[in-house]
N, C-alpha and C positions, 0 to 999 in steps of 0.2 A: 512494428504489429509485425509478429511471423502468423504466416498463414500456411495451412497444412499443404504438404503436397496434390496438384492434381485441384487445388482451389478452383472454383469457376464461381467469377463473381456475377456470373450473367443468368447465373441459375435459381431463380427465385425460391426454386424450394428450400436452395441446402441453405441449414441453420444449423451454426456452429456455438459450441459451448465457446463462453472464453473465461482464460484466465488473466489475471491483470499480477503483471510481474510487480515489486515493488520494494524497494528501497525509503527512497525519500529523503534519506538526512539531508543536512545542512549541507550544500556545496558538493552533493553527488551528480552523478546522471546519469541515468541509465540510457536514455536515447542517443545515441551517437550515429552517425555514418559508414559504422565499417562493423562487419557481422559479428557478433562478440555476443552469443546469447550462452545460456546456463545450463550446464548438463539436462536439468531438471526443462525447466523452458525448452529445450530443443526436441527433447524427451514427447511432452504433452502435443507440440505443433507438429513435430512431423510421424510418432506412431501412433498417437491418439486421435488425432484431427482436432487439434481445439487451437481454436486462434490466440496468441499469447500477444498483451499488450503491455507496452513500456509506456509510461507518464511522467513527464518530469515537471512539477508543480514547481509552486511557486516555492524557493526555500531553496532550491537543485542549482548548482552551479553553470558555468560558462555561458553565460548571458546576460551577465554584469549586477551589479550593486542592487539596481531596483526592481530585479526581481529575485533574489536571494535575501533581501532586510527582512521581508516581512514573516521569516521564520523567528528572529531573534525575538527572545523573550515572551513565544507562543507558540512551543514546539506542540504539534497535537488540533492545532485550526486548521491555516492556508493549507499545507500539504497534503492535509486531510479533505477537507473541501474539493478542490483542483481535481484531486482522485474520482471523485463523487461524481462529481459535476462531469465530468470528460466524459468518461463513461457512460453517462444518459446523453450526451453528445455523441457519441460514438454510435450508442445502438439506437438513436432515432433515426441517424444519417445513413447507416450500414442495414438495408437488409437482412444481411448473410446471420448479422450476429443473434444471435435466441436471446433473446434478456430475461427467458424463465433460467438460461442457466449460464448467470455471470458468477464468478470466484475471485477473492482476491487472496493474494500469500506472496508475504515478507518475512525475512529472517531477521533479527537484531532491530535494527531502527524499523525496516521492513516489517519487522514483526509487528510494533508499537502505532507503527501506522493504518497495519491492517484490523487489527484488533482497535482501532477511532475510527476507523470506517464502521463497523460495526455498528459504534457506540453512536455515529453522527447520521447514519442514514435512515432516515426514517422515512422516505419512500421506499426501502427495502429492494433498492436497486442490484444490491450482492446476495443471492443465494446462499451462498457460504466463502468461510474462511477460513484463513489457515494461518497461525500467525507463531511463530519458530524463534523460540529461545527471544522474545520482545523484551523490551525495558517496560516496565511495570507500573512503573512512577520516578520519574526524573530524580523524586527527591533523595533518592535513596542511589543513583547512579553515581558511575564515575566524576569525581566531582570535575579534574584539570578538561574532561570535554562540556560535561552539563555546564561550569561557569561560562566557560567559553564561548557557549551559545545564547545560554537566560541570564548567563550574568546575574546579578544580586535583583533579579526578575521580584516582585514581591509575591508572597506565599503565596495567592490564588493561583497564579500563572503554573508556579507546580503543582496546587490542588489538582489542574486541569489536567495533568498528564497520569495523573493517578485509573490505574484502569478500572477497579472496583467500585471508581465516583458514582458510573451512571451505567449499570449494566441490563435495563430491560428490553434496550433494544436486542439481547443477544439470543434472545429465548426465539427470534425470529429469523434466525438462519443454522442452517452448520456452522458450527465452531470449532476448529480441532486448536489446542494447544500441544507444542508440544518443546517441552522443557527438561534442564537435564541439569547434573551440575558442570561437566565438560568445557561450557563458555563461561569466565572468571567473570569477565563484564557483567551481564543480562544474568544477576541472576533474580532469582521471582521471587518477588515481596507480595504476599496478598494479606 
């Protein structure tokens, strides 16, 4: 968690907006014992006084096979659920979190996760989501990467990765989709 300068945990009237910075891809790791922030995350916390949260859900690396295995053949499921549930727990536990101002943002696989969080978040934990160059459907993504983790998963597993399959929850949040032609791996398929 990145906390803003002058942060006072004891000041009960101080509520801070939250941004969850997500990647969430298989074997990845955002939470480390080192200070390795991104430029955007550092700016949000230090200049704009946001709390920035990193979460390593199921499927992430450095925690053994039992923690990593659930994501295989099921992109857009457990790692998405873990981000939603962790933020709900943190908001209930920490009074400095403004539960009306929680956002999530991610790039590439992180953009995929941030969009799927909106799709799965029936309790509307997140009020805003930013999805930069997301994978929009793993059926059309780089086969070498996808088949390594999705294998020959059944057609339904691939269909679940399609961001266009269930868009009803998108009307409940502010959603920014950023895409272009410079990222040859994550072309938009809508």
